[in-house]
C-alpha positions in Angstrom: 190.1 -8.9 -18.4 191.3 -10.0 -15.1 188.7 -10.9 -12.7 189.0 -14.8 -13.2 193.3 -14.3 -12.1 193.4 -15.4 -8.2 196.7 -13.1 -6.8 199.4 -14.9 -4.9 198.0 -15.2 -1.1 198.8 -11.3 0.0 197.7 -11.9 3.2 200.3 -13.6 6.0 197.7 -15.9 7.1 197.2 -17.2 3.8 200.9 -17.9 2.5 201.2 -19.4 6.5 198.4 -22.1 5.6 199.8 -22.5 2.3 203.3 -23.3 3.8 201.8 -25.9 6.0 199.9 -27.9 3.7 196.3 -29.0 2.7 195.9 -31.2 6.1 196.8 -28.9 8.6 194.4 -26.0 11.0 196.0 -23.2 12.3 195.1 -21.7 15.7 194.5 -17.8 14.7 196.6 -16.1 18.6 199.2 -18.5 18.4 201.8 -20.3 16.2 200.5 -23.7 17.1 198.6 -25.7 14.5 197.6 -29.4 13.9 198.3 -31.8 10.8 196.1 -34.3 9.9 198.2 -37.5 9.0 197.3 -38.5 5.0 195.4 -41.5 5.5 192.9 -42.8 8.2 193.1 -46.0 9.6 190.9 -48.5 10.3 190.8 -50.7 14.0 188.2 -52.3 16.4 187.6 -48.9 17.8 186.6 -47.5 14.6 188.4 -45.1 11.8 191.2 -43.1 13.3 193.1 -40.3 11.8 196.5 -39.3 13.9 197.1 -35.9 14.3 200.6 -34.1 15.4 200.2 -31.0 17.5 202.6 -28.6 16.0 204.2 -25.1 16.9 206.8 -22.5 15.0 207.7 -20.8 17.7 211.4 -19.3 17.3 213.3 -22.1 15.6 211.1 -23.7 13.5 208.3 -26.2 13.0 208.2 -28.4 15.7 206.2 -31.7 17.1 204.8 -31.4 20.7 203.2 -34.6 20.5 200.7 -37.0 18.7 197.1 -37.4 19.0 194.9 -40.5 17.7 191.8 -39.3 17.1 188.4 -41.4 16.1 187.1 -39.6 13.3 183.1 -40.4 14.4 184.3 -38.7 17.8 185.7 -35.8 15.8 182.9 -35.2 13.3 180.5 -35.4 16.2 182.0 -32.5 18.6 182.4 -30.5 15.8 178.9 -31.5 14.9 177.8 -29.8 18.2 179.6 -26.8 17.9 177.4 -23.6 17.8 177.7 -21.1 15.9 176.8 -17.3 17.9 175.6 -14.7 15.4 
């Protein structure tokens, strides 16, 4: 009867992920994460997305810096990551 019911996140990391939003990627060993902008921009160098490097150490959310990353380079870098088994 209750098999299709999704419980509210029980794990701390799930609550943190929900609070940070769909466009965030968290570090699993520190209080830092990447927050991607909602839209990418087309420029002469290609398609770029702005990424905030964030921290949550102590005083709440704080932006450390902002990066402007070409999406094509990001996709290529991720494609080249080898998964160890």
